[in-house]
KOLLUM-582221 format. One record per residue: residue number from 0; residue in one letter; x, y, z of N, C-alpha, C, O in turn. Coordinates in steps of 0.02 Angstrom, whole numbers, plus 50000, padded with zeros to 5 digits. Layout:
BEGIN
R/k/r/n.x/n.y/n.z/ca.x/ca.y/ca.z/c.x/c.y/c.z/o.x/o.y/o.z
R/NUM/A/X/Y/Z/X/Y/Z/X/Y/Z/X/Y/Z
...
This chain:
BEGIN
R/k/r/n.x/n.y/n.z/ca.x/ca.y/ca.z/c.x/c.y/c.z/o.x/o.y/o.z
R/0/X/50043/49941/50000/50000/50000/50000/50045/50062/50000/50099/50063/50029
R/1/X/50019/50112/49967/50055/50176/49963/50013/50228/50000/49952/50227/49997
R/2/X/50048/50272/50035/50013/50329/50064/50057/50391/50061/50118/50387/50054
R/3/X/50024/50446/50065/50058/50510/50070/50029/50545/50131/49970/50561/50133
R/4/X/50072/50556/50182/50050/50588/50244/50066/50662/50241/50120/50681/50220
R/5/X/50018/50702/50261/50031/50773/50267/50010/50796/50337/49952/50788/50357
R/6/X/50058/50823/50373/50042/50851/50439/50003/50916/50426/50027/50960/50390
R/7/X/49944/50921/50455/49900/50978/50440/49878/51013/50503/49874/50984/50557
R/8/X/49863/51077/50494/49830/51115/50548/49755/51104/50544/49720/51106/50594
R/9/X/49731/51091/50482/49661/51074/50471/49655/51046/50401/49696/51061/50357
R/10/X/49605/51004/50390/49592/50976/50323/49520/50954/50319/49488/50937/50369
R/11/X/49493/50956/50257/49425/50933/50246/49419/50907/50175/49458/50924/50131
R/12/X/49368/50866/50165/49352/50837/50100/49281/50856/50083/49235/50848/50124
R/13/X/49271/50879/50021/49204/50896/49997/49186/50851/49938/49229/50835/49897
R/14/X/49123/50833/49935/49094/50799/49877/49030/50836/49860/48987/50846/49903
R/15/X/49024/50856/49798/48965/50895/49776/48951/50956/49820/48894/50972/49834
R/16/X/49005/50989/49840/48998/51050/49880/48983/51040/49953/48975/51089/49990
R/17/X/48977/50978/49975/48963/50962/50045/49025/50933/50079/49058/50889/50052
R/18/X/49040/50958/50138/49096/50930/50177/49074/50862/50204/49024/50856/50239
R/19/X/49114/50810/50187/49097/50743/50210/49146/50717/50263/49131/50668/50297
R/20/X/49203/50750/50270/49252/50732/50321/49296/50791/50336/49317/50827/50290
R/21/X/49311/50802/50400/49353/50858/50419/49389/50843/50484/49363/50808/50527
R/22/X/49449/50871/50491/49486/50867/50554/49519/50934/50567/49527/50975/50522
R/23/X/49539/50944/50629/49582/50999/50647/49654/50976/50637/49670/50944/50587
R/24/X/49698/50991/50685/49768/50970/50680/49772/50894/50679/49736/50859/50714
R/25/X/49818/50869/50637/49827/50796/50632/49860/50778/50567/49904/50813/50543
R/26/X/49837/50722/50537/49866/50696/50476/49812/50687/50422/49761/50655/50434
R/27/X/49825/50715/50364/49788/50698/50304/49826/50640/50273/49886/50647/50259
R/28/X/49792/50584/50260/49826/50525/50234/49792/50505/50168/49734/50483/50168
R/29/X/49828/50513/50113/49805/50489/50049/49827/50416/50043/49885/50401/50054
R/30/X/49780/50372/50027/49793/50300/50031/49777/50266/49964/49725/50280/49933
R/31/X/49821/50221/49942/49811/50183/49881/49830/50110/49892/49885/50094/49915
R/32/X/49784/50066/49875/49799/49994/49875/49826/49975/49806/49799/49996/49755
R/33/X/49879/49936/49807/49909/49913/49744/49893/49839/49734/49875/49804/49781
R/34/X/49902/49816/49673/49892/49745/49658/49937/49704/49705/49996/49719/49713
R/35/X/49908/49652/49734/49946/49608/49778/49944/49629/49851/49965/49590/49894
R/36/X/49918/49688/49866/49913/49709/49936/49859/49668/49972/49810/49646/49942
R/37/X/49870/49659/50037/49824/49623/50080/49814/49662/50144/49840/49717/50152
R/38/X/49777/49633/50190/49767/49663/50255/49834/49671/50292/49840/49716/50334
R/39/X/49883/49629/50277/49948/49634/50310/49980/49702/50296/50005/49734/50341
R/40/X/49980/49723/50232/50009/49788/50215/49968/49845/50245/49996/49895/50268
R/41/X/49902/49837/50246/49860/49889/50277/49875/49897/50351/49881/49952/50376
R/42/X/49882/49841/50386/49897/49843/50457/49966/49874/50471/49974/49913/50518
R/43/X/50015/49856/50430/50083/49884/50438/50082/49960/50426/50114/49998/50462
R/44/X/50046/49980/50374/50042/50051/50358/50010/50090/50415/50034/50143/50435
R/45/X/49955/50064/50441/49920/50098/50496/49965/50102/50557/49970/50155/50588
R/46/X/49998/50047/50575/50042/50048/50633/50097/50100/50626/50114/50135/50673
R/47/X/50125/50104/50566/50179/50151/50553/50155/50223/50558/50187/50264/50591
R/48/X/50099/50239/50526/50077/50309/50526/50052/50332/50594/50058/50391/50610
R/49/X/50026/50287/50635/50003/50306/50702/50062/50321/50749/50055/50360/50795
R/50/X/50119/50289/50737/50177/50297/50781/50231/50343/50753/50279/50360/50789
R/51/X/50224/50364/50690/50276/50406/50659/50282/50472/50696/50233/50509/50704
R/52/X/50341/50487/50720/50353/50547/50762/50368/50607/50718/50426/50622/50703
R/53/X/50315/50641/50696/50323/50699/50652/50289/50761/50679/50281/50811/50643
R/54/X/50269/50759/50742/50241/50818/50775/50291/50843/50826/50326/50804/50858
R/55/X/50293/50909/50835/50342/50939/50879/50326/50926/50952/50268/50926/50973
R/56/X/50380/50916/50991/50373/50914/51064/50382/50985/51091/50384/51033/51052
R/57/X/50386/50992/51156/50392/51058/51186/50456/51094/51167/50460/51156/51171
R/58/X/50507/51057/51147/50570/51087/51127/50572/51102/51051/50623/51126/51026
R/59/X/50517/51088/51016/50515/51102/50945/50544/51048/50901/50551/51058/50841
R/60/X/50560/50989/50930/50587/50933/50893/50530/50887/50871/50482/50876/50908
R/61/X/50536/50860/50811/50488/50810/50789/50497/50747/50831/50542/50707/50818
R/62/X/50456/50740/50881/50466/50686/50929/50400/50656/50953/50400/50614/50998
R/63/X/50344/50678/50925/50279/50654/50947/50240/50627/50888/50246/50651/50831
R/64/X/50199/50576/50901/50157/50546/50849/50088/50576/50851/50071/50614/50896
R/65/X/50047/50559/50801/49978/50582/50800/49940/50554/50860/49894/50586/50886
R/66/X/49959/50495/50883/49927/50468/50943/49949/50506/51005/49908/50518/51049
R/67/X/50012/50526/51008/50036/50566/51065/50000/50632/51070/49985/50656/51125
R/68/X/49986/50663/51012/49955/50729/51012/49879/50727/51015/49847/50778/51029
R/69/X/49850/50669/51002/49777/50664/50999/49749/50696/50937/49689/50713/50935
R/70/X/49790/50705/50885/49768/50737/50823/49721/50692/50784/49716/50632/50797
R/71/X/49688/50721/50735/49642/50683/50693/49676/50650/50635/49732/50667/50616
R/72/X/49641/50602/50606/49661/50570/50543/49606/50582/50492/49548/50570/50506
R/73/X/49625/50606/50434/49579/50612/50378/49605/50565/50324/49657/50579/50294
R/74/X/49569/50510/50312/49591/50458/50266/49554/50466/50200/49492/50465/50198
R/75/X/49592/50473/50146/49563/50486/50080/49592/50436/50030/49653/50432/50023
R/76/X/49549/50399/49996/49573/50352/49946/49598/50391/49885/49568/50440/49864
R/77/X/49655/50368/49857/49683/50402/49799/49723/50353/49757/49783/50343/49768
R/78/X/49690/50322/49708/49722/50271/49667/49779/50300/49625/49822/50263/49603
R/79/X/49780/50366/49613/49832/50395/49571/49901/50393/49602/49951/50406/49569
R/80/X/49905/50375/49667/49971/50366/49697/50009/50308/49664/50070/50305/49669
R/81/X/49973/50263/49631/50004/50206/49598/50026/50223/49526/50044/50178/49489
R/82/X/50025/50286/49508/50041/50306/49439/50111/50285/49420/50159/50293/49458
R/83/X/50117/50258/49360/50181/50243/49330/50191/50292/49272/50153/50291/49224
R/84/X/50240/50335/49278/50252/50386/49227/50315/50371/49185/50339/50414/49149
R/85/X/50341/50310/49191/50403/50294/49157/50395/50284/49082/50445/50288/49045
R/86/X/50334/50273/49058/50325/50256/48987/50302/50313/48943/50281/50300/48887
R/87/X/50304/50373/48966/50282/50428/48924/50249/50481/48966/50262/50488/49026
R/88/X/50206/50519/48934/50175/50576/48967/50105/50562/48995/50077/50604/49030
R/89/X/50078/50504/48981/50013/50485/49008/50024/50431/49060/50048/50377/49044
R/90/X/50006/50445/49124/50019/50395/49176/49979/50331/49165/49923/50332/49139
R/91/X/50008/50277/49186/49974/50212/49187/49957/50196/49260/49997/50209/49305
R/92/X/49899/50168/49270/49877/50151/49338/49869/50075/49347/49830/50053/49389
R/93/X/49904/50036/49307/49896/49964/49309/49919/49933/49375/49898/49877/49391
R/94/X/49960/49968/49413/49982/49941/49477/49931/49952/49533/49937/49922/49586
R/95/X/49882/49995/49521/49830/50005/49571/49787/49943/49576/49776/49908/49526
R/96/X/49763/49928/49635/49718/49871/49644/49655/49883/49603/49635/49940/49591
R/97/X/49623/49829/49581/49559/49834/49546/49510/49870/49592/49515/49864/49654
R/98/X/49461/49906/49564/49416/49946/49606/49384/49909/49665/49383/49935/49720
R/99/X/49358/49850/49653/49325/49813/49708/49375/49795/49763/49359/49801/49822
R/100/X/49435/49775/49744/49486/49757/49794/49512/49820/49828/49525/49819/49888
R/101/X/49520/49874/49790/49541/49937/49820/49492/49962/49872/49512/49984/49926
R/102/X/49428/49957/49856/49376/49978/49904/49377/49933/49966/49372/49958/50023
R/103/X/49383/49868/49956/49385/49822/50013/49443/49838/50060/49434/49841/50120
R/104/X/49502/49850/50031/49561/49864/50073/49556/49934/50105/49577/49943/50162
R/105/X/49529/49982/50069/49519/50049/50098/49470/50045/50157/49483/50072/50210
R/106/X/49413/50010/50147/49364/50002/50201/49395/49966/50261/49382/49985/50318
R/107/X/49436/49916/50248/49470/49880/50301/49517/49928/50339/49517/49930/50400
R/108/X/49555/49967/50302/49602/50015/50331/49565/50065/50375/49588/50080/50430
R/109/X/49510/50091/50350/49470/50139/50389/49443/50107/50453/49446/50137/50506
R/110/X/49417/50047/50448/49389/50014/50508/49443/50000/50559/49431/50008/50619
R/111/X/49502/49981/50537/49558/49969/50584/49581/50035/50615/49598/50037/50674
R/112/X/49582/50088/50575/49602/50153/50602/49552/50176/50655/49572/50201/50707
R/113/X/49488/50167/50642/49437/50188/50690/49441/50147/50755/49424/50173/50808
R/114/X/49463/50086/50750/49471/50044/50809/49532/50065/50850/49534/50053/50911
R/115/X/49582/50095/50816/49645/50110/50849/49653/50184/50869/49697/50200/50909
R/116/X/49612/50228/50841/49623/50300/50851/49557/50335/50863/49506/50317/50834
R/117/X/49558/50385/50905/49496/50418/50927/49461/50458/50872/49400/50455/50866
R/118/X/49498/50496/50833/49467/50540/50783/49488/50520/50713/49545/50530/50693
R/119/X/49440/50491/50676/49453/50470/50607/49396/50495/50563/49338/50478/50575
R/120/X/49413/50534/50512/49365/50556/50462/49388/50529/50395/49446/50509/50387
R/121/X/49343/50528/50345/49361/50498/50281/49334/50539/50223/49291/50582/50231
R/122/X/49361/50523/50165/49333/50545/50102/49282/50492/50081/49258/50453/50122
R/123/X/49266/50491/50016/49220/50442/49989/49254/50405/49932/49275/50436/49884
R/124/X/49260/50340/49938/49295/50299/49889/49266/50312/49819/49205/50311/49810
R/125/X/49309/50324/49771/49293/50332/49700/49252/50394/49684/49227/50401/49628
R/126/X/49243/50439/49731/49206/50501/49718/49252/50554/49690/49313/50550/49697
R/127/X/49223/50603/49658/49259/50663/49636/49263/50708/49698/49214/50742/49714
R/128/X/49320/50710/49730/49328/50745/49794/49370/50807/49785/49415/50810/49743
R/129/X/49356/50857/49825/49398/50916/49831/49427/50914/49902/49390/50913/49951
R/130/X/49493/50913/49905/49527/50908/49969/49557/50976/49986/49596/51003/49947
R/131/X/49540/51002/50044/49565/51066/50067/49609/51053/50128/49590/51015/50172
R/132/X/49667/51085/50130/49711/51074/50188/49756/51134/50199/49770/51173/50154
R/133/X/49777/51141/50261/49830/51187/50279/49886/51143/50305/49885/51118/50361
R/134/X/49937/51134/50261/49994/51091/50278/50035/51127/50332/50050/51186/50325
R/135/X/50052/51091/50383/50088/51119/50441/50162/51103/50434/50182/51046/50443
R/136/X/50202/51152/50419/50275/51142/50415/50306/51174/50354/50343/51222/50362
R/137/X/50294/51151/50294/50255/51092/50275/50292/51027/50291/50353/51023/50285
R/138/X/50253/50977/50310/50279/50910/50321/50237/50863/50279/50177/50855/50290
R/139/X/50270/50832/50230/50237/50784/50185/50284/50724/50178/50342/50732/50159
R/140/X/50258/50664/50193/50300/50604/50194/50266/50546/50158/50209/50528/50174
R/141/X/50300/50517/50107/50272/50458/50075/50288/50395/50116/50342/50389/50144
R/142/X/50240/50350/50119/50251/50284/50151/50227/50230/50103/50176/50238/50070
R/143/X/50265/50176/50099/50245/50120/50056/50259/50055/50094/50315/50044/50118
R/144/X/50209/50013/50097/50216/49946/50126/50211/49898/50067/50159/49893/50035
R/145/X/50265/49862/50053/50269/49818/49996/50251/49747/50018/50275/49724/50070
R/146/X/50209/49712/49979/50193/49643/49996/50256/49600/49998/50301/49608/49957
R/147/X/50258/49554/50045/50313/49507/50051/50299/49449/50004/50248/49416/50011
R/148/X/50345/49435/49958/50338/49379/49912/50374/49320/49942/50433/49323/49959
R/149/X/50337/49264/49947/50366/49204/49976/50378/49152/49923/50403/49098/49938
């Protein structure tokens, strides 16, 4: 699974002009399931982003996690993170999970996040969304959990 984390002061997602998910300070997480991803990658990604120390402590050092700060999570599905641009000027998305599998893994990821963290808001899978955010820092970090091939 691929994600892009953005430390935010606030973020919201709109669909058809209506806000469907919003948080104050916390993490906006763009999430993409790739072909071959399973619940294992989703669980690893969630564990990593909940513990990643990218929030400032009292000394101004990045030493606190979103769980330490009690910040919100805004989880937004974004299959375009799987874009392959190596073959020309039009991206290929063949590495993204098929829509049904992508939705299943996104829904799983959201349910696990809600079980592990107090404040979780979401976008809408496969919707035309407008994402508004105030990036704090700015701090933007890509995370990728690659399936283990046995």
